[in-house]
N, C-alpha and C positions, 0 to 999 in steps of 0.2 A: 505493500499499500505506499503509495508516494504522498507527498505533503499536499498536493491537490485534492485527492480522493479524501484526505483525512479532514480538509476546509468544507468540502461539500457535505461529508457527512455531520460535521458540526453545526454546520447551517441547517440540514435538514432536522438534527435533533431540536435546535432552537426553535424553530417554525412549528414543530408539533407541539412543544412545550407551552408557545405563546398561543396556540390553539387552544389548548387545554386550559379550561377555566377553573377546573375542580383545583389544579395545584395552587393559582393564586387564591381561591376561597379558603384552602386548607392553612395557607400561609397566613391569610389575616385572622382565622381562626385561632391559631397558636399565640400571635401576638397579642390578640386580645383575652388571652387566658381560657377560652372556653373552646376546646377544640370538640368537636361532634362527630361522633362514628356513624358508620352506615346503621348500626343496631339503633342509635338514638335518633336519626333521621326518620328510619322505619317506624320506630314506635310513636314518635311525634305526628308522623304524618297519618298512621292508622288513627291517632287519637282525635286529630283534627277532623277526619272523614266521619268517624262516628258521631261527633258532636254536631257536625252539617248535616248528617242525616237525622238526627234527632229534632234539631232546630226545623227542619223542613217539616215535620208534623204540624206545628201550629199554623202554617201556612196553608196547610190541606183545609183549614175552615173555609177559605175563599172559595173552595170548590163546592161547599156545601150550599152556596147561594144559588138558588133554583135560576137565577137570570143567566148564568153562566153556562148550565148544564140543563137539558130537559130533565123533567122528573122522573122518568123511567130510567134513567142512567146514571144520572148525578150523585146519588147516594153510594151506589155500588162502586163508581169510579172512585169516590172520595175513599171509601173503605180501602179499596185495592191500593191505592197510592200509601195510604197509612201503613198498612200491611208490608208493602215494598220497602217503605224507609226505616220502618223498626226492624225488618228482617237484614236490612245492609246495616244499620247502627249496630244491631246484635254482633253481624259478622267481624265488622270492623273492630268491635271492643274486644272481642274475643282474640283477634289477630294482635291488637294492641298489648293485652295482657300477656298472651303467648311470647312475642318477640320482646318483650320487656322482663321476661323470665329468664332470657339468655345472659348469662354472665360471663363473659370470656376472661374475665380475672380469676375465676374459681374451678371454671370446666375445662375439661380437656378440649384441644382444638377440634378432635374428630366429632365430639358432642356438640359444639357450637355449630360446626359446619352440617351434621346431621339434622339438628332441630331447626336450623335457619332453611335448610331444604324442605323441612316438612312443612313450616310454616308458608314457604314459597308454593309448596303443591297445593297447599289448603287456599291460598290466595287465588291460584289460577281456577281452581274447583268452585270458587265462591263466585267469581268472575263468570264463569260458565252456568253458574245459576241463575245469577242476577240480571244477566243481559236477555235471555229469553224472557222473563218476568217483565223487564222495562218494555220489552218489544211487543208483548201482548197487551200491556197497559195502553201503550202508544196506539196499538191498533183497535183497543177498544174505544179509545177517546175519539180517533178518526171516525169510526163509525158511528158514535153519538152524534158528532158535529160535520157529518157528511154535506149538509147544507150549507154550511159556511166556508168557501174556498179560502178567504183569507186567514181563517184561523188554521186550516190545513196548510197552507203555505207558511205559517209561521211556525207550526209543529214541526215541518220539514227543516226549515232553518234552524231553529232550536235543537233539533235531533243531530244535524250536520255539527254545529257548534260543540254540543254534548260529547258527539263521538269525538272529535279532535282533542278536546280538554281530556276526556277519559283515556284517550292512546297515550297523550303526554303523561299524565299522571301514572297507568300502566307502565311506561318506559322507565320512569324516575324510580318507581318501586322495584322492577326487575333489575335495575343498574345496582342499585344497594343490595339486593341479594346477591348479586354476582360479586360486589365488591367484598361480601363477607366469605363467599367461598372461593 
């Protein structure tokens, strides 16, 4: 390897480090005295998601208003939303408690990794359970509101935005799990 090849390799390494924002974030966390691990981020994210799901339940009282939904479907749709968010909150809370029980200081590395992979698998299982439930609720809502094309369009736009946000959140969860293993 000559000197020019070494310079090129050094520049490539520098560019890849500049592109990686996580190194800067980690350095700032150490400077501020509060370094956060992937387990900390997972636990906090699960707590936030569980809290958000529980906070959505009072919002559902708006759907009980008979001016938004016809009488024959509004109550059942409100109950379906409440059940969905309650299930999501319970799943996220269970994952929060489970990930919080992982202690890398006292557990062997193999146990930390196996528990992290267990909760990752459960997270993906919960996603597979909740997505069809959400689709069913959205389809039921669309069938009830089939006479109003603007509400249907709003639901489609909201669904697309929710899919994008959910995909980004899932990517962050899986990145943290990958960092653990």
